[in-house]
C-alpha positions, 0 to 999 in steps of 0.5 A: 884973121881980119876978114874985112876987105884989105884984112890981114892974117895975124899968124901965131908966129907973129907974121902978118899976111895980106891974104884976104880974098872975100867973105860970102856972108855968112856961109863962105870964107875964101882966102889965099895964103903964101909966104911970098916966095912960093905960089900961094894956095887958096882955101874955101871954107863953107859953113853949114848949120846943123 
């Protein structure tokens, strides 16, 4: 996944998805994902140092 603005998700099945939303560096990554046919879902990953 290219997390820069306008980045693309390069999937393992060879499909590229333009689904990047944003990075709140360094602790949060937000993106949406869908195939263009159905409503995309949004994902928020929050990273925490242990």
